[in-house]
C-alpha positions as CSV (number, residue, x, y, z in Angstrom):
1,M,-34.4,70.3,-48.6
2,P,-30.6,71.4,-48.6
3,D,-28.3,69.9,-46.1
4,T,-26.8,72.1,-43.4
5,V,-23.4,73.5,-44.3
6,L,-22.8,75.6,-41.1
7,E,-24.1,75.0,-37.6
8,V,-23.4,77.5,-34.8
9,T,-24.5,76.5,-31.3
10,G,-24.2,78.3,-28.0
11,L,-21.4,80.7,-29.0
12,Q,-20.2,83.0,-26.2
13,R,-17.5,85.5,-26.1
14,T,-16.7,88.0,-23.3
15,F,-14.3,90.9,-23.3
16,G,-13.7,91.9,-19.7
17,S,-17.2,92.7,-18.3
18,V,-18.9,92.9,-21.7
19,R,-20.5,89.8,-23.1
20,A,-20.0,90.5,-26.9
21,V,-21.7,87.2,-28.0
22,D,-24.1,85.6,-25.7
23,D,-25.6,82.1,-26.5
24,V,-25.8,82.6,-30.4
25,S,-27.0,79.6,-32.4
26,F,-28.2,79.3,-35.9
27,T,-27.8,77.0,-39.1
28,L,-26.9,77.8,-42.7
29,P,-28.0,75.5,-45.5
30,E,-25.9,74.6,-48.4
31,G,-26.2,77.3,-51.0
32,G,-28.2,79.4,-48.6
33,S,-27.9,83.2,-47.7
34,L,-28.3,84.3,-44.1
35,G,-28.1,87.9,-42.8
36,I,-26.9,88.9,-39.4
37,V,-28.2,92.5,-38.7
38,G,-27.6,94.8,-35.8
39,E,-26.0,98.1,-34.8
40,S,-22.4,98.6,-33.9
41,G,-21.7,96.8,-30.7
42,S,-24.4,94.2,-31.4
43,G,-22.0,91.2,-31.5
44,K,-22.4,90.5,-35.2
45,T,-18.8,91.1,-36.3
46,T,-17.4,89.2,-33.3
47,T,-19.7,86.3,-34.2
48,A,-18.4,86.4,-37.8
49,R,-14.8,86.5,-36.6
50,I,-15.3,83.4,-34.4
51,I,-16.9,81.5,-37.3
52,V,-13.9,82.4,-39.6
53,G,-11.4,81.5,-36.9
54,L,-10.0,84.9,-36.1
55,E,-11.5,84.9,-32.6
56,Q,-11.7,82.1,-30.1
57,A,-15.1,81.5,-28.4
58,D,-15.3,81.1,-24.7
59,A,-18.0,78.4,-25.3
60,G,-20.0,76.9,-28.1
61,K,-19.3,75.2,-31.3
62,V,-19.0,76.0,-34.9
63,L,-19.6,72.9,-37.2
64,L,-19.0,72.8,-40.9
65,H,-20.4,69.9,-42.5
66,G,-20.7,68.4,-39.0
67,R,-17.0,68.9,-38.2
68,D,-16.0,71.0,-35.2
69,R,-14.0,74.1,-36.2
70,T,-13.5,75.2,-32.7
71,E,-10.9,72.5,-32.0
72,R,-7.2,73.2,-32.8
73,A,-6.1,72.2,-36.2
74,A,-3.3,69.5,-36.2
75,G,-0.6,70.5,-38.8
76,K,-0.3,72.7,-41.8
77,A,-2.4,70.6,-44.1
78,Q,-5.4,70.7,-41.7
79,R,-4.9,74.5,-41.2
80,L,-5.0,75.1,-44.9
81,A,-8.0,72.8,-45.4
82,R,-9.8,74.7,-42.6
83,A,-8.9,78.1,-44.1
84,R,-10.3,77.1,-47.5
85,Q,-13.7,76.1,-46.0
86,I,-14.9,79.5,-44.9
87,Q,-13.5,82.8,-46.5
88,L,-14.0,86.3,-45.2
89,V,-14.5,89.5,-47.5
90,F,-14.0,92.6,-45.5
91,Q,-15.6,96.0,-45.8
92,D,-12.6,97.8,-47.2
93,P,-10.7,95.7,-49.8
94,Y,-7.9,98.3,-50.1
95,L,-6.9,97.3,-46.5
96,S,-6.9,93.6,-47.3
97,L,-5.0,93.8,-50.7
98,D,-1.3,94.4,-50.7
99,P,-0.8,97.7,-52.4
100,R,2.5,96.5,-54.1
101,T,0.9,93.3,-55.5
102,S,-0.9,93.1,-58.9
103,V,-4.4,91.5,-59.1
104,E,-2.8,88.5,-60.9
105,A,-0.1,88.1,-58.3
106,A,-2.6,88.3,-55.4
107,L,-4.8,85.6,-57.0
108,R,-1.7,83.4,-58.0
109,E,-0.4,83.5,-54.4
110,A,-3.8,82.1,-53.0
111,L,-3.8,79.4,-55.7
112,R,-0.2,78.5,-55.2
113,L,-0.7,78.1,-51.5
114,H,-3.9,75.9,-51.7
115,F,-3.7,74.4,-55.2
116,P,-0.1,74.2,-56.3
117,D,-0.7,71.5,-59.1
118,I,-3.4,73.3,-61.1
119,D,-2.9,75.5,-64.2
120,H,-2.9,79.0,-62.3
121,A,-3.0,81.1,-65.5
122,R,-6.1,79.5,-66.7
123,R,-7.8,79.7,-63.2
124,I,-6.9,83.3,-62.8
125,T,-8.6,84.1,-66.1
126,E,-11.7,82.2,-65.0
127,L,-11.8,84.0,-61.7
128,L,-11.4,87.4,-63.3
129,D,-14.3,86.7,-65.7
130,Q,-16.4,85.3,-63.0
131,V,-16.3,88.6,-61.1
132,G,-16.7,90.7,-64.2
133,L,-13.3,92.1,-64.4
134,G,-11.6,90.5,-67.4
135,S,-8.0,89.9,-68.2
136,R,-7.1,93.6,-68.5
137,A,-7.3,94.0,-64.8
138,A,-4.7,91.4,-64.1
139,S,-1.8,93.6,-64.2
140,A,-3.4,96.5,-62.2
141,L,-2.5,97.5,-58.7
142,P,-5.1,98.1,-56.1
143,R,-4.7,101.8,-56.3
144,Q,-5.4,101.8,-60.0
145,L,-8.8,100.2,-59.5
146,S,-12.1,101.7,-58.3
147,G,-13.7,100.7,-55.0
148,G,-16.1,98.4,-56.8
149,Q,-13.3,96.8,-58.7
150,R,-11.2,96.2,-55.7
151,Q,-14.1,94.5,-54.0
152,R,-14.5,92.2,-57.0
153,V,-10.8,91.2,-56.6
154,A,-11.4,90.5,-53.0
155,I,-14.4,88.3,-54.0
156,A,-12.3,86.6,-56.6
157,R,-9.5,85.9,-54.1
158,A,-12.0,84.3,-51.8
159,L,-13.5,82.2,-54.6
160,A,-10.1,81.0,-55.7
161,V,-9.9,78.5,-52.7
162,E,-13.4,77.1,-53.4
163,P,-15.0,77.8,-50.1
164,A,-18.2,76.2,-48.8
165,V,-19.1,79.4,-47.0
166,M,-18.3,83.1,-47.8
167,V,-18.7,85.6,-44.9
168,L,-19.2,89.2,-46.2
169,D,-18.7,91.6,-43.4
170,E,-20.3,94.9,-44.4
171,A,-18.9,94.1,-47.9
172,V,-20.7,96.7,-49.8
173,A,-21.0,99.4,-47.1
174,A,-18.1,101.6,-48.5
175,L,-19.4,101.5,-52.1
176,D,-21.7,104.0,-53.9
177,V,-25.3,102.9,-54.0
178,S,-25.1,102.1,-57.8
179,V,-21.9,100.1,-57.3
180,Q,-23.4,98.3,-54.4
181,A,-26.3,97.1,-56.6
182,Q,-23.8,95.7,-59.2
183,V,-21.7,93.9,-56.5
184,L,-24.9,92.4,-55.0
185,N,-26.2,91.3,-58.3
186,L,-22.7,89.7,-59.0
187,L,-22.8,87.9,-55.6
188,A,-26.3,86.6,-56.3
189,D,-25.1,85.3,-59.7
190,I,-22.1,83.6,-58.2
191,R,-24.2,81.9,-55.5
192,E,-26.5,80.5,-58.1
193,Q,-23.5,79.2,-60.3
194,T,-21.4,77.7,-57.5
195,G,-23.7,76.8,-54.6
196,I,-21.6,78.7,-52.1
197,A,-23.5,79.6,-48.9
198,Y,-23.3,83.4,-47.8
199,L,-23.3,84.9,-44.3
200,F,-23.9,88.6,-44.6
201,I,-22.9,90.8,-41.7
202,T,-24.5,94.2,-42.0
203,H,-26.4,97.1,-40.6
204,D,-28.0,97.8,-43.9
205,L,-31.6,96.3,-44.0
206,G,-31.7,97.1,-47.8
207,V,-28.8,94.7,-48.3
208,V,-30.6,92.0,-46.2
209,R,-33.8,92.5,-48.2
210,C,-31.9,92.1,-51.4
211,V,-29.7,89.2,-51.0
212,T,-30.7,87.0,-48.0
213,G,-33.5,84.4,-47.5
214,E,-33.1,84.3,-43.7
215,V,-32.1,87.0,-41.1
216,I,-31.0,87.1,-37.6
217,V,-31.3,90.3,-35.6
218,M,-28.7,90.7,-32.8
219,R,-28.6,93.3,-30.0
220,H,-26.1,93.3,-27.1
221,G,-24.7,90.0,-28.1
222,R,-27.9,88.2,-28.2
223,I,-30.3,87.1,-31.0
224,V,-33.6,89.0,-30.4
225,E,-35.3,87.8,-33.6
226,S,-34.9,85.5,-36.5
227,G,-36.7,84.0,-39.5
228,P,-37.4,84.4,-43.2
229,T,-36.1,87.8,-44.3
230,A,-39.4,88.9,-45.9
231,E,-41.4,87.9,-42.9
232,V,-39.1,89.6,-40.3
233,L,-38.8,92.8,-42.2
234,T,-42.6,93.0,-43.1
235,T,-44.0,92.0,-39.7
236,P,-41.2,92.3,-37.0
237,Q,-42.2,90.9,-33.7
238,H,-39.4,92.4,-31.5
239,P,-39.3,96.1,-30.6
240,Y,-35.7,96.4,-31.5
241,T,-36.3,95.0,-35.0
242,R,-39.1,97.5,-35.4
243,L,-36.7,100.3,-34.2
244,L,-34.0,99.3,-36.9
245,L,-36.8,99.5,-39.5
246,D,-38.0,102.9,-38.2
247,S,-34.3,104.1,-38.3
248,V,-34.2,103.9,-42.2
249,P,-34.5,107.5,-43.4
250,R,-37.7,108.3,-45.3
251,P,-40.0,111.4,-45.8
252,G,-41.0,112.7,-42.3
253,W,-38.2,110.7,-40.6
254,D,-37.2,112.3,-37.3
255,P,-33.9,111.1,-35.8
256,R,-34.9,112.5,-32.3
257,Q,-37.9,110.2,-32.1
258,I,-35.5,107.2,-33.0
259,A,-33.0,108.2,-30.4
260,A,-35.8,108.5,-27.8
261,A,-37.2,105.1,-28.7
262,R,-33.7,103.4,-28.5
263,R,-33.2,104.8,-24.9
264,S,-36.5,103.3,-23.9
265,L,-35.6,99.7,-24.9
């Protein structure tokens, strides 16, 4: 059985009178893939930001390989080491890439910061091949790439620092369906090759069904259901999970019925 790479216990985060994250706990095994599902305002993105280190929890702990990430890092070396451990891939790669910087320069910057002594040119070639871009994309600026290609660059930049966990926050939501499938297949291949663990933050149950082994359903900051993805999506136990599944458009789907059901919860 794989060891636990990420352990989250009792996370809490309040904004004013709103408890955005309320006693959230879960584990992620090495090489595993966990989905966190919920509508806007469910607390899934705040949870992800706490795990990455972009938000401070009011209570609770985030352990990576048993080490507490919620404690303040001491010095630059420790901050860099902590940044390498968990990498975040955003929904819109255009906003996370410098429009004035080529693909090669963006990757080189990450490598120079974290691995100053390695052969950067060789590693950049390896990364571009790994995400299916090839060397021709190295000189391109973000605006010269398609949405799918930009997301591949963002994934390559995250891979460059050799993380133990990659957090993907709605990472395929902005892509066309056919491109989504290509990127999800790419991510599955990378996980198989590298053993990186994935944490998928998404509202899309199709993404969860495709790429995760376990799933957590969040509502109003709390976990309302969790378990193996196939089991949760096939035989959901919580009314909110059933509502999310019923909200997926299909023949005969009536959004008015979904709205009425949501008000009754």
